[in-house]
Jmol script that loads the backbone (N, CA, C; Angstrom):
load data "model"
ATOM      1  N   MET A   1       0.838  -1.142   0.051  1.00  0.00           N
ATOM      2  CA  MET A   1       0.045  -0.010   0.030  1.00  0.00           C
ATOM      3  C   MET A   1       0.929   1.159  -0.042  1.00  0.00           C
ATOM      4  N   HIS A   2       0.319   2.294  -0.551  1.00  0.00           N
ATOM      5  CA  HIS A   2       0.975   3.602  -0.507  1.00  0.00           C
ATOM      6  C   HIS A   2       0.060   4.698  -0.088  1.00  0.00           C
ATOM      7  N   LEU A   3       0.522   5.414   0.818  1.00  0.00           N
ATOM      8  CA  LEU A   3      -0.190   6.625   1.210  1.00  0.00           C
ATOM      9  C   LEU A   3       0.562   7.815   0.475  1.00  0.00           C
ATOM     10  N   ILE A   4      -0.336   8.337  -0.436  1.00  0.00           N
ATOM     11  CA  ILE A   4      -0.006   9.497  -1.267  1.00  0.00           C
ATOM     12  C   ILE A   4      -0.371  10.803  -0.750  1.00  0.00           C
ATOM     13  N   VAL A   5       0.503  11.784  -0.426  1.00  0.00           N
ATOM     14  CA  VAL A   5      -0.063  13.000   0.175  1.00  0.00           C
ATOM     15  C   VAL A   5       0.328  13.998  -0.853  1.00  0.00           C
ATOM     16  N   PHE A   6      -0.565  14.780  -1.375  1.00  0.00           N
ATOM     17  CA  PHE A   6      -0.396  15.943  -2.185  1.00  0.00           C
ATOM     18  C   PHE A   6      -0.458  17.168  -1.316  1.00  0.00           C
ATOM     19  N   SER A   7       0.517  18.032  -1.474  1.00  0.00           N
ATOM     20  CA  SER A   7       0.441  19.331  -0.555  1.00  0.00           C
ATOM     21  C   SER A   7       1.265  20.512  -1.187  1.00  0.00           C
ATOM     22  N   SER A   8       0.937  21.637  -0.572  1.00  0.00           N
ATOM     23  CA  SER A   8       1.704  22.945  -0.916  1.00  0.00           C
ATOM     24  C   SER A   8       1.877  23.625   0.265  1.00  0.00           C
ATOM     25  N   PRO A   9       3.044  24.387   0.183  1.00  0.00           N
ATOM     26  CA  PRO A   9       3.363  25.424   1.148  1.00  0.00           C
ATOM     27  C   PRO A   9       2.515  26.619   1.136  1.00  0.00           C
ATOM     28  N   ARG A  10       2.369  27.462   2.172  1.00  0.00           N
ATOM     29  CA  ARG A  10       1.851  28.737   2.154  1.00  0.00           C
ATOM     30  C   ARG A  10       2.806  29.641   1.186  1.00  0.00           C
ATOM     31  N   ALA A  11       2.117  30.559   0.452  1.00  0.00           N
ATOM     32  CA  ALA A  11       2.972  31.475  -0.396  1.00  0.00           C
ATOM     33  C   ALA A  11       4.148  32.080   0.361  1.00  0.00           C
ATOM     34  N   GLY A  12       5.289  31.871  -0.305  1.00  0.00           N
ATOM     35  CA  GLY A  12       6.540  32.425   0.118  1.00  0.00           C
ATOM     36  C   GLY A  12       7.270  31.603   1.226  1.00  0.00           C
ATOM     37  N   MET A  13       6.672  30.512   1.502  1.00  0.00           N
ATOM     38  CA  MET A  13       7.195  29.681   2.503  1.00  0.00           C
ATOM     39  C   MET A  13       7.761  28.316   2.155  1.00  0.00           C
ATOM     40  N   ASP A  14       8.318  28.286   0.812  1.00  0.00           N
ATOM     41  CA  ASP A  14       8.826  27.056   0.304  1.00  0.00           C
ATOM     42  C   ASP A  14       9.995  26.469   0.970  1.00  0.00           C
ATOM     43  N   GLU A  15      10.972  27.182   1.292  1.00  0.00           N
ATOM     44  CA  GLU A  15      12.210  26.949   2.051  1.00  0.00           C
ATOM     45  C   GLU A  15      11.777  26.351   3.458  1.00  0.00           C
ATOM     46  N   GLU A  16      11.124  27.036   4.163  1.00  0.00           N
ATOM     47  CA  GLU A  16      10.646  26.554   5.542  1.00  0.00           C
ATOM     48  C   GLU A  16       9.872  25.204   5.452  1.00  0.00           C
ATOM     49  N   TYR A  17       8.936  25.226   4.369  1.00  0.00           N
ATOM     50  CA  TYR A  17       8.215  23.898   4.212  1.00  0.00           C
ATOM     51  C   TYR A  17       9.025  22.729   4.019  1.00  0.00           C
ATOM     52  N   ASN A  18      10.123  22.914   2.939  1.00  0.00           N
ATOM     53  CA  ASN A  18      10.873  21.774   2.653  1.00  0.00           C
ATOM     54  C   ASN A  18      11.858  21.314   3.798  1.00  0.00           C
ATOM     55  N   THR A  19      12.347  22.365   4.470  1.00  0.00           N
ATOM     56  CA  THR A  19      13.191  22.058   5.682  1.00  0.00           C
ATOM     57  C   THR A  19      12.399  21.266   6.748  1.00  0.00           C
ATOM     58  N   TRP A  20      11.194  21.678   7.086  1.00  0.00           N
ATOM     59  CA  TRP A  20      10.417  21.149   7.950  1.00  0.00           C
ATOM     60  C   TRP A  20       9.989  19.738   7.511  1.00  0.00           C
ATOM     61  N   TYR A  21       9.659  19.469   6.174  1.00  0.00           N
ATOM     62  CA  TYR A  21       9.284  18.212   5.716  1.00  0.00           C
ATOM     63  C   TYR A  21      10.410  17.070   5.770  1.00  0.00           C
ATOM     64  N   THR A  22      11.624  17.607   5.358  1.00  0.00           N
ATOM     65  CA  THR A  22      12.781  16.730   5.359  1.00  0.00           C
ATOM     66  C   THR A  22      13.294  16.387   6.669  1.00  0.00           C
ATOM     67  N   GLU A  23      13.473  17.490   7.457  1.00  0.00           N
ATOM     68  CA  GLU A  23      14.073  17.416   8.848  1.00  0.00           C
ATOM     69  C   GLU A  23      13.112  16.907  10.073  1.00  0.00           C
ATOM     70  N   VAL A  24      11.844  17.210   9.760  1.00  0.00           N
ATOM     71  CA  VAL A  24      11.048  16.942  11.052  1.00  0.00           C
ATOM     72  C   VAL A  24       9.926  15.899  10.632  1.00  0.00           C
ATOM     73  N   HIS A  25       9.130  16.247   9.543  1.00  0.00           N
ATOM     74  CA  HIS A  25       7.937  15.418   9.262  1.00  0.00           C
ATOM     75  C   HIS A  25       8.174  14.010   8.699  1.00  0.00           C
ATOM     76  N   ILE A  26       9.225  13.956   7.894  1.00  0.00           N
ATOM     77  CA  ILE A  26       9.482  12.486   7.499  1.00  0.00           C
ATOM     78  C   ILE A  26      10.070  11.646   8.596  1.00  0.00           C
ATOM     79  N   PRO A  27      10.965  12.148   9.502  1.00  0.00           N
ATOM     80  CA  PRO A  27      11.279  11.286  10.610  1.00  0.00           C
ATOM     81  C   PRO A  27      10.125  11.016  11.581  1.00  0.00           C
ATOM     82  N   ASP A  28       9.213  11.824  11.683  1.00  0.00           N
ATOM     83  CA  ASP A  28       8.018  11.642  12.517  1.00  0.00           C
ATOM     84  C   ASP A  28       7.216  10.525  12.052  1.00  0.00           C
ATOM     85  N   MET A  29       7.024  10.701  10.643  1.00  0.00           N
ATOM     86  CA  MET A  29       6.213   9.536  10.014  1.00  0.00           C
ATOM     87  C   MET A  29       6.843   8.230  10.026  1.00  0.00           C
ATOM     88  N   LEU A  30       8.170   8.082   9.821  1.00  0.00           N
ATOM     89  CA  LEU A  30       8.800   6.846   9.734  1.00  0.00           C
ATOM     90  C   LEU A  30       8.932   6.231  11.145  1.00  0.00           C
ATOM     91  N   GLU A  31       8.450   6.811  12.362  1.00  0.00           N
ATOM     92  CA  GLU A  31       8.497   6.427  13.565  1.00  0.00           C
ATOM     93  C   GLU A  31       7.087   5.505  13.666  1.00  0.00           C
ATOM     94  N   ILE A  32       6.150   5.676  12.785  1.00  0.00           N
ATOM     95  CA  ILE A  32       4.921   5.017  12.834  1.00  0.00           C
ATOM     96  C   ILE A  32       4.962   3.618  12.403  1.00  0.00           C
ATOM     97  N   PRO A  33       4.499   2.675  13.255  1.00  0.00           N
ATOM     98  CA  PRO A  33       4.640   1.186  12.729  1.00  0.00           C
ATOM     99  C   PRO A  33       3.796   1.023  11.470  1.00  0.00           C
ATOM    100  N   GLY A  34       4.567   0.388  10.552  1.00  0.00           N
ATOM    101  CA  GLY A  34       3.880   0.269   9.186  1.00  0.00           C
ATOM    102  C   GLY A  34       4.402   1.297   8.034  1.00  0.00           C
ATOM    103  N   VAL A  35       4.925   2.344   8.445  1.00  0.00           N
ATOM    104  CA  VAL A  35       5.485   3.245   7.516  1.00  0.00           C
ATOM    105  C   VAL A  35       6.916   2.914   7.264  1.00  0.00           C
ATOM    106  N   LYS A  36       7.213   2.375   5.993  1.00  0.00           N
ATOM    107  CA  LYS A  36       8.564   1.877   5.743  1.00  0.00           C
ATOM    108  C   LYS A  36       9.509   2.956   5.197  1.00  0.00           C
ATOM    109  N   SER A  37       9.011   3.727   4.386  1.00  0.00           N
ATOM    110  CA  SER A  37       9.844   4.691   3.666  1.00  0.00           C
ATOM    111  C   SER A  37       8.995   5.906   3.114  1.00  0.00           C
ATOM    112  N   CYS A  38       9.601   6.925   2.546  1.00  0.00           N
ATOM    113  CA  CYS A  38       9.066   8.028   1.948  1.00  0.00           C
ATOM    114  C   CYS A  38       9.832   8.663   0.801  1.00  0.00           C
ATOM    115  N   THR A  39       9.117   8.784  -0.267  1.00  0.00           N
ATOM    116  CA  THR A  39       9.737   9.370  -1.536  1.00  0.00           C
ATOM    117  C   THR A  39       9.033  10.780  -1.821  1.00  0.00           C
ATOM    118  N   ARG A  40       9.713  11.920  -1.901  1.00  0.00           N
ATOM    119  CA  ARG A  40       9.022  13.174  -2.325  1.00  0.00           C
ATOM    120  C   ARG A  40       9.324  13.497  -3.669  1.00  0.00           C
ATOM    121  N   LEU A  41       8.386  14.182  -4.270  1.00  0.00           N
ATOM    122  CA  LEU A  41       8.325  14.637  -5.678  1.00  0.00           C
ATOM    123  C   LEU A  41       7.852  16.151  -5.708  1.00  0.00           C
ATOM    124  N   ARG A  42       8.385  16.828  -6.678  1.00  0.00           N
ATOM    125  CA  ARG A  42       8.089  18.210  -6.953  1.00  0.00           C
ATOM    126  C   ARG A  42       7.338  18.253  -8.192  1.00  0.00           C
ATOM    127  N   ALA A  43       6.119  18.906  -8.246  1.00  0.00           N
ATOM    128  CA  ALA A  43       5.335  18.922  -9.454  1.00  0.00           C
ATOM    129  C   ALA A  43       5.794  20.013 -10.412  1.00  0.00           C
ATOM    130  N   GLN A  44       5.612  19.746 -11.775  1.00  0.00           N
ATOM    131  CA  GLN A  44       6.186  20.583 -12.752  1.00  0.00           C
ATOM    132  C   GLN A  44       4.981  20.901 -13.602  1.00  0.00           C
ATOM    133  N   PRO A  45       4.920  22.157 -14.105  1.00  0.00           N
ATOM    134  CA  PRO A  45       3.838  22.684 -15.065  1.00  0.00           C
ATOM    135  C   PRO A  45       3.761  21.826 -16.264  1.00  0.00           C
ATOM    136  N   VAL A  46       2.638  21.516 -16.702  1.00  0.00           N
ATOM    137  CA  VAL A  46       2.344  20.840 -17.914  1.00  0.00           C
ATOM    138  C   VAL A  46       1.542  21.737 -18.947  1.00  0.00           C
ATOM    139  N   GLY A  47       2.125  21.901 -20.166  1.00  0.00           N
ATOM    140  CA  GLY A  47       1.255  22.801 -21.028  1.00  0.00           C
ATOM    141  C   GLY A  47       1.197  24.261 -20.584  1.00  0.00           C
ATOM    142  N   GLY A  48       1.995  24.739 -19.766  1.00  0.00           N
ATOM    143  CA  GLY A  48       1.741  26.017 -19.207  1.00  0.00           C
ATOM    144  C   GLY A  48       0.902  26.321 -17.975  1.00  0.00           C
ATOM    145  N   GLN A  49       0.248  25.216 -17.658  1.00  0.00           N
ATOM    146  CA  GLN A  49      -0.672  25.222 -16.448  1.00  0.00           C
ATOM    147  C   GLN A  49       0.028  24.813 -15.265  1.00  0.00           C
ATOM    148  N   PRO A  50      -0.155  25.633 -14.122  1.00  0.00           N
ATOM    149  CA  PRO A  50       0.630  25.266 -12.906  1.00  0.00           C
ATOM    150  C   PRO A  50      -0.162  24.065 -12.282  1.00  0.00           C
ATOM    151  N   PRO A  51       0.502  23.286 -11.429  1.00  0.00           N
ATOM    152  CA  PRO A  51      -0.020  22.148 -10.942  1.00  0.00           C
ATOM    153  C   PRO A  51      -0.945  22.435  -9.771  1.00  0.00           C
ATOM    154  N   GLU A  52      -1.786  21.441  -9.480  1.00  0.00           N
ATOM    155  CA  GLU A  52      -2.719  21.775  -8.383  1.00  0.00           C
ATOM    156  C   GLU A  52      -2.118  21.836  -7.065  1.00  0.00           C
ATOM    157  N   PHE A  53      -1.113  20.925  -6.945  1.00  0.00           N
ATOM    158  CA  PHE A  53      -0.325  20.844  -5.638  1.00  0.00           C
ATOM    159  C   PHE A  53       1.107  20.970  -6.002  1.00  0.00           C
ATOM    160  N   ALA A  54       2.010  21.544  -5.163  1.00  0.00           N
ATOM    161  CA  ALA A  54       3.367  21.686  -5.372  1.00  0.00           C
ATOM    162  C   ALA A  54       4.363  20.442  -5.159  1.00  0.00           C
ATOM    163  N   TYR A  55       3.842  19.579  -4.147  1.00  0.00           N
ATOM    164  CA  TYR A  55       4.583  18.505  -3.784  1.00  0.00           C
ATOM    165  C   TYR A  55       3.775  17.132  -3.698  1.00  0.00           C
ATOM    166  N   GLN A  56       4.443  16.057  -3.856  1.00  0.00           N
ATOM    167  CA  GLN A  56       3.675  14.724  -3.586  1.00  0.00           C
ATOM    168  C   GLN A  56       4.820  14.067  -2.672  1.00  0.00           C
ATOM    169  N   ALA A  57       4.279  13.332  -1.565  1.00  0.00           N
ATOM    170  CA  ALA A  57       4.929  12.398  -0.847  1.00  0.00           C
ATOM    171  C   ALA A  57       4.359  11.053  -0.957  1.00  0.00           C
ATOM    172  N   ASP A  58       5.130  10.010  -1.221  1.00  0.00           N
ATOM    173  CA  ASP A  58       4.732   8.708  -1.301  1.00  0.00           C
ATOM    174  C   ASP A  58       5.273   7.995  -0.168  1.00  0.00           C
ATOM    175  N   TYR A  59       4.413   7.499   0.857  1.00  0.00           N
ATOM    176  CA  TYR A  59       4.760   6.675   1.965  1.00  0.00           C
ATOM    177  C   TYR A  59       4.533   5.165   1.574  1.00  0.00           C
ATOM    178  N   ASP A  60       5.467   4.388   1.733  1.00  0.00           N
ATOM    179  CA  ASP A  60       5.311   2.953   1.394  1.00  0.00           C
ATOM    180  C   ASP A  60       4.888   2.393   2.809  1.00  0.00           C
ATOM    181  N   ILE A  61       3.640   1.768   2.756  1.00  0.00           N
ATOM    182  CA  ILE A  61       2.950   1.359   4.099  1.00  0.00           C
ATOM    183  C   ILE A  61       2.988  -0.279   3.948  1.00  0.00           C
ATOM    184  N   ASP A  62       3.339  -0.825   4.955  1.00  0.00           N
ATOM    185  CA  ASP A  62       3.434  -2.228   5.220  1.00  0.00           C
ATOM    186  C   ASP A  62       2.144  -2.560   6.186  1.00  0.00           C
ATOM    187  N   GLY A  63       1.329  -3.314   5.736  1.00  0.00           N
ATOM    188  CA  GLY A  63       0.161  -3.728   6.438  1.00  0.00           C
ATOM    189  C   GLY A  63      -1.194  -2.769   6.164  1.00  0.00           C
ATOM    190  N   ASP A  64      -1.856  -2.646   7.188  1.00  0.00           N
ATOM    191  CA  ASP A  64      -3.223  -1.983   7.130  1.00  0.00           C
ATOM    192  C   ASP A  64      -3.053  -0.462   7.146  1.00  0.00           C
ATOM    193  N   ALA A  65      -3.463   0.159   5.974  1.00  0.00           N
ATOM    194  CA  ALA A  65      -3.552   1.513   5.803  1.00  0.00           C
ATOM    195  C   ALA A  65      -4.292   2.238   6.748  1.00  0.00           C
ATOM    196  N   GLY A  66      -5.387   1.645   7.212  1.00  0.00           N
ATOM    197  CA  GLY A  66      -6.425   2.296   8.079  1.00  0.00           C
ATOM    198  C   GLY A  66      -5.698   2.423   9.424  1.00  0.00           C
ATOM    199  N   ALA A  67      -5.105   1.493   9.808  1.00  0.00           N
ATOM    200  CA  ALA A  67      -4.360   1.543  11.231  1.00  0.00           C
ATOM    201  C   ALA A  67      -3.264   2.699  11.160  1.00  0.00           C
ATOM    202  N   VAL A  68      -2.444   2.676  10.003  1.00  0.00           N
ATOM    203  CA  VAL A  68      -1.645   3.811   9.889  1.00  0.00           C
ATOM    204  C   VAL A  68      -2.214   5.207   9.896  1.00  0.00           C
ATOM    205  N   LEU A  69      -3.252   5.348   9.170  1.00  0.00           N
ATOM    206  CA  LEU A  69      -4.015   6.687   9.154  1.00  0.00           C
ATOM    207  C   LEU A  69      -4.517   7.053  10.555  1.00  0.00           C
ATOM    208  N   LYS A  70      -5.130   6.078  11.287  1.00  0.00           N
ATOM    209  CA  LYS A  70      -5.480   6.250  12.670  1.00  0.00           C
ATOM    210  C   LYS A  70      -4.374   6.762  13.577  1.00  0.00           C
ATOM    211  N   GLU A  71      -3.223   6.062  13.340  1.00  0.00           N
ATOM    212  CA  GLU A  71      -2.027   6.416  14.123  1.00  0.00           C
ATOM    213  C   GLU A  71      -1.549   7.863  13.820  1.00  0.00           C
ATOM    214  N   ILE A  72      -1.705   8.108  12.580  1.00  0.00           N
ATOM    215  CA  ILE A  72      -1.255   9.596  12.129  1.00  0.00           C
ATOM    216  C   ILE A  72      -2.211  10.603  12.786  1.00  0.00           C
ATOM    217  N   LYS A  73      -3.472  10.330  12.719  1.00  0.00           N
ATOM    218  CA  LYS A  73      -4.327  11.198  13.394  1.00  0.00           C
ATOM    219  C   LYS A  73      -4.159  11.288  14.885  1.00  0.00           C
ATOM    220  N   ASP A  74      -3.962  10.231  15.613  1.00  0.00           N
ATOM    221  CA  ASP A  74      -3.659  10.278  16.974  1.00  0.00           C
ATOM    222  C   ASP A  74      -2.364  11.040  17.355  1.00  0.00           C
ATOM    223  N   ARG A  75      -1.372  10.680  16.466  1.00  0.00           N
ATOM    224  CA  ARG A  75      -0.140  11.511  16.697  1.00  0.00           C
ATOM    225  C   ARG A  75      -0.235  12.911  16.534  1.00  0.00           C
ATOM    226  N   SER A  76      -0.919  13.360  15.379  1.00  0.00           N
ATOM    227  CA  SER A  76      -1.149  14.750  15.114  1.00  0.00           C
ATOM    228  C   SER A  76      -1.899  15.456  16.270  1.00  0.00           C
ATOM    229  N   THR A  77      -2.835  14.705  16.842  1.00  0.00           N
ATOM    230  CA  THR A  77      -3.661  15.290  17.944  1.00  0.00           C
ATOM    231  C   THR A  77      -2.824  15.489  19.172  1.00  0.00           C
ATOM    232  N   ASP A  78      -1.969  14.433  19.525  1.00  0.00           N
ATOM    233  CA  ASP A  78      -1.266  14.568  20.854  1.00  0.00           C
ATOM    234  C   ASP A  78       0.165  15.228  20.716  1.00  0.00           C
ATOM    235  N   GLY A  79       0.454  15.708  19.380  1.00  0.00           N
ATOM    236  CA  GLY A  79       1.712  16.477  19.196  1.00  0.00           C
ATOM    237  C   GLY A  79       2.944  15.680  18.793  1.00  0.00           C
ATOM    238  N   ARG A  80       2.668  14.263  18.792  1.00  0.00           N
ATOM    239  CA  ARG A  80       3.912  13.495  18.291  1.00  0.00           C
ATOM    240  C   ARG A  80       4.271  13.737  16.890  1.00  0.00           C
ATOM    241  N   ILE A  81       3.396  14.098  16.056  1.00  0.00           N
ATOM    242  CA  ILE A  81       3.553  14.605  14.759  1.00  0.00           C
ATOM    243  C   ILE A  81       3.480  16.163  14.793  1.00  0.00           C
ATOM    244  N   ARG A  82       4.476  16.687  14.534  1.00  0.00           N
ATOM    245  CA  ARG A  82       4.653  18.178  14.671  1.00  0.00           C
ATOM    246  C   ARG A  82       4.341  18.879  13.244  1.00  0.00           C
ATOM    247  N   LEU A  83       3.309  19.656  13.249  1.00  0.00           N
ATOM    248  CA  LEU A  83       3.007  20.298  11.865  1.00  0.00           C
ATOM    249  C   LEU A  83       3.535  21.700  11.889  1.00  0.00           C
ATOM    250  N   SER A  84       3.781  22.109  10.736  1.00  0.00           N
ATOM    251  CA  SER A  84       4.533  23.376  10.506  1.00  0.00           C
ATOM    252  C   SER A  84       3.431  24.466  10.014  1.00  0.00           C
ATOM    253  N   PRO A  85       3.711  25.676  10.524  1.00  0.00           N
ATOM    254  CA  PRO A  85       2.714  26.791   9.844  1.00  0.00           C
ATOM    255  C   PRO A  85       3.025  27.018   8.378  1.00  0.00           C
ATOM    256  N   SER A  86       4.031  26.469   7.940  1.00  0.00           N
ATOM    257  CA  SER A  86       4.457  26.703   6.416  1.00  0.00           C
ATOM    258  C   SER A  86       3.489  25.892   5.599  1.00  0.00           C
ATOM    259  N   ILE A  87       2.908  24.794   6.043  1.00  0.00           N
ATOM    260  CA  ILE A  87       2.046  24.017   5.234  1.00  0.00           C
ATOM    261  C   ILE A  87       0.648  24.650   5.047  1.00  0.00           C
ATOM    262  N   ASP A  88       0.244  24.658   3.823  1.00  0.00           N
ATOM    263  CA  ASP A  88      -1.219  25.249   3.630  1.00  0.00           C
ATOM    264  C   ASP A  88      -2.274  24.077   3.789  1.00  0.00           C
ATOM    265  N   PRO A  89      -3.003  24.128   4.793  1.00  0.00           N
ATOM    266  CA  PRO A  89      -3.889  23.034   4.946  1.00  0.00           C
ATOM    267  C   PRO A  89      -5.084  23.003   3.940  1.00  0.00           C
ATOM    268  N   ALA A  90      -5.319  24.058   3.297  1.00  0.00           N
ATOM    269  CA  ALA A  90      -6.337  24.094   2.202  1.00  0.00           C
ATOM    270  C   ALA A  90      -5.838  23.635   0.933  1.00  0.00           C
ATOM    271  N   ALA A  91      -4.595  23.367   0.931  1.00  0.00           N
ATOM    272  CA  ALA A  91      -3.827  22.691  -0.369  1.00  0.00           C
ATOM    273  C   ALA A  91      -3.263  21.426   0.063  1.00  0.00           C
ATOM    274  N   MET A  92      -4.007  20.440   0.526  1.00  0.00           N
ATOM    275  CA  MET A  92      -3.606  19.153   0.875  1.00  0.00           C
ATOM    276  C   MET A  92      -4.585  18.095   0.521  1.00  0.00           C
ATOM    277  N   LYS A  93      -4.147  16.884   0.212  1.00  0.00           N
ATOM    278  CA  LYS A  93      -4.999  15.726  -0.162  1.00  0.00           C
ATOM    279  C   LYS A  93      -4.318  14.508   0.035  1.00  0.00           C
ATOM    280  N   VAL A  94      -4.897  13.519   0.950  1.00  0.00           N
ATOM    281  CA  VAL A  94      -4.323  12.372   1.352  1.00  0.00           C
ATOM    282  C   VAL A  94      -5.158  11.219   0.628  1.00  0.00           C
ATOM    283  N   THR A  95      -4.320  10.281  -0.071  1.00  0.00           N
ATOM    284  CA  THR A  95      -5.023   9.241  -0.767  1.00  0.00           C
ATOM    285  C   THR A  95      -4.097   7.903  -0.396  1.00  0.00           C
ATOM    286  N   VAL A  96      -4.970   6.752  -0.548  1.00  0.00           N
ATOM    287  CA  VAL A  96      -4.304   5.578  -0.351  1.00  0.00           C
ATOM    288  C   VAL A  96      -4.303   4.709  -1.598  1.00  0.00           C
ATOM    289  N   TRP A  97      -3.280   4.272  -2.007  1.00  0.00           N
ATOM    290  CA  TRP A  97      -3.156   3.344  -3.180  1.00  0.00           C
ATOM    291  C   TRP A  97      -2.657   1.885  -2.970  1.00  0.00           C
ATOM    292  N   GLU A  98      -3.004   0.967  -3.683  1.00  0.00           N
ATOM    293  CA  GLU A  98      -2.601  -0.417  -3.715  1.00  0.00           C
ATOM    294  C   GLU A  98      -1.887  -0.835  -5.002  1.00  0.00           C
ATOM    295  N   SER A  99      -0.918  -1.673  -4.877  1.00  0.00           N
ATOM    296  CA  SER A  99      -0.255  -2.198  -6.087  1.00  0.00           C
ATOM    297  C   SER A  99      -1.093  -3.024  -6.772  1.00  0.00           C
ATOM    298  N   LEU A 100      -0.970  -3.091  -8.068  1.00  0.00           N
ATOM    299  CA  LEU A 100      -1.766  -4.022  -8.859  1.00  0.00           C
ATOM    300  C   LEU A 100      -0.973  -5.281  -9.205  1.00  0.00           C
TER     301      LEU A 100
END
end "model"
wireframe off; spacefill off
backbone 0.3
color backbone group
């Protein structure tokens, strides 16, 4: 399974966002049982159209994605996953994918 997260930083906060994502968020996520790895990608414009989201994170999940999502929610609530003010909560989408 893959947890695919599309997101964008707040305007003018790309550097803070990427530093937080690399140095804080990915290590926080990798502490969750079942989260094996993370690959990040930056979107590129196609045909002159800007992308809907600036970044994509692909978390490789081993086991039950529902249990991982619940743990993410619990850790976000109690502060074990530290969110940055640089992330734009209105520009975020979380999806779960399975291999064929």
